[in-house]
N, C-alpha and C positions, 0 to 999 in steps of 0.2 A: 234752566238750572234745576227746576223741580223734576223735569223729565229725566235728566241725567242722574239725579239722586235716586229716582224710582228704579232705574235700570240696574244701578250698582248695589242697591240695598239687598241683603240676603235675609230671607224670612227666618223667624225663630226656629221653625221646624228644620229648615235646611241647615242652620247653624248647629243644631243639636246632632243632626246626622253626621255632619262633617267632623264634629268633635268625637263622636262615638266610633267613627271609622277605624282609626288606628288601634283603639282599644279592642274592638271586635277582632281585628286581625291578630293581635297579640294573644288573645284568648284561644284562637284557633291554632296558633303555632305552638303554644306551650306544651301540649301533649307530645308533639313531634320532637320538640327540643329535648324533653325529658327522656323519651325513648332513645334518641340518638346519643344522649349522654350516659345512658345506663343499659348497654347491650347485655351485660351479664344478667341483669334482672330479667330481661325479656327471654333469654335463653334458658333460664332456670325453671320457667313455668312449664310443667309437663302434666300429662293426663294420668289418671289412676288406671292401672292395668289389672284386669281380673283374669284369673287363671282357674282352669278346671282340671281335675286329675285325669290322666291318660294311662293306658297300659304301659308297663315297663318298670314300675317301682317295686321295691321289695322291702319287707320288714322281717328281720330274723331275731328270734329270741334264743339266747344261749343260757343254758342252765347246767347244774351238776346234780349228781345223785350218788347214793352209796355204792352204786355199781359202776357207772361211767357217766361222762358228760353227755348231754343231749341238746337238741335244738328243735325249734319249731319255726316254720316260715309261712308267709303269706305274700301273695302278689295282688291281693284285693284291697288296695289302698284307694278309697274314694274320697271326694270332698272338693274343696276349693280354697283359694288364697287370693289376697289382694295386695298389690305392691304399688307404691307411689314413689316415682322418681326416675331419673335417667341413669342408664348404666355407664355413661361416659360424660365427660365434661364436668361442669360445676354441679349439675344435678346429682351426681354420684356421691357427693359429700353429704347430701341430706336425704338419701334414699330411705324409705320407710317401709317396713313390713306391717301393713295395716291390719290384716286378719288372716287366720288360718282356721279351717274347720275340717278335721280329718275323721273319717269313719271306716272302721274295719269290722267286717262280719266275723264273729268268733268261729263260725263253721269253716271259714276260709283258711284257718290255721292248720297246718299239717306237720306232724311230728316226724323227726328223723327215725323214730322207732316203729313207725307203722300205725295201722288202724287201731290196735289195742290201746296204744298210748294216746291216740286222738280221742278216743272215747273217755279215757281217764281225764284228759285235759279239759274236754267239754264239760264233764261233770264237775270238775273243780271250779270252773268259771260259770257254772249254772246257766249254760247256753240257752236253755228253753225259756228261762226267765229274763236273762240279760243277753240278748242276741248280738249286741254290738259293743265294741270298744270305741270310744270317741275322745277326741282331743280338740280343745278350743283355746286359741291364743288369747292371752289377756294383756301382756305387755311385751314390748320389743325395743331394745336399744341397739343401735348400730355400733359394733365394736371396731370393724374394719371395713371401710368402703371399698368397692371394687377398684382395682388398679387399672383395669381396662375392660373392654367389652367381653372378653373371654375369662376374666378373673372373677372369683366369687366375692360376695359380700358376707360378712360374718355378723350375726346378731346374738346378743344375750337376751334370752326370753324367759317368760313364765307363762304357763298355760294350765288349764284344767283338764286332767286326764281322768276319764271315767272307765273303770274296770269292774265288772261284776256288780254294778249298781253303786259303787263307791267312788266318789270324786275327790281327787287330791291335786293340789297345786304343785306342779313339777317344773323346776328350772331346766332349761335346755340351751345349749349353744347350737344354733342352726347355721349351716353353711349353705348359702343360696347362690346358685350359679345360673346365669343366663346362657343357654346353650346356643350353638351356631344356628340351629333350625328354628330358633325363637321360643323353644320350650324352656321351662324352668325346672331346675333340680333343687330339692331341699333335702339335706342330709344331716343326720345327727346320731350320736351314741349316748346312751344313758344307762346308769345302773339303778335298779329298783329292787324292792323286796315284795314278794307276793303278799305277805301278811299286812303290808301297808294298805292294801285294798281289800282286806278281809278274805283273801284267797288262801285256803289251806293247801300247802304244798302237796302235790299228788303222791300217792304211794302205790306199790304193786307187790305182787306175791305175798298177799296178806300182811303187808306192812314191812316185809323184809327189805324191799328196795324203797328208799325214801328220797324224794327230790329235795335239793337244797332250797332254802328260802330266797337267796340272792339270784338275780338274773341280770343279764346285760342285753339291751335292745339296740340293734343297729338298723337304721331305717334310711332308705333313699327313695324319695317321692318324686314322681315326674308329673308335671302339669303343663298344659298348653293354654295359650292366650285364648280367651273366649271371643268368638266372632262378634264384631260390633261393639266390643267393650272399649 
């Protein structure tokens, strides 16, 4: 009888291991059960995409004068942007424009009126002292998510625009489009006044021809995804 009891008695350590077994299996299965029950959550997690400027973008400034309308244009749009979110599926509803840093060399601006106007424009912008125009995004709110992979996302934004050494907060509506080749297009139109940035509207012919203070800026910026981002 003693020997029979000895064979059938389970040690305390063995009993604890048996009791823990089902619990350990349940702990291991819980993450799998959660993911299976929440496929939307798993699909919504995406990586942050970083983009750098590529050739092809343009910025055009439209203005007026006492003689006729004028324009100035540049294709020298440099800088970078960061976007967080998927362009399709559930991620599109929460897509975020995380940052924008745009740099334009004043010398890259070319007037429709030729070299003489270029020199006048550079002088008004004090190019030698303030060689660059910059823009830095500060806030962005998604107004309209992309309806598909080829459709744009629209953001209501504010950012710091620095011209001639003076920085002002400027509201912009940005239309961001994911292009078929994987590049990104960011487009906007904004009305500004030169004097808001301390810029004196240029004059010519000893002051006979005077530029108007109000200008309209149209910009389309092209960026490509950074390798390894």
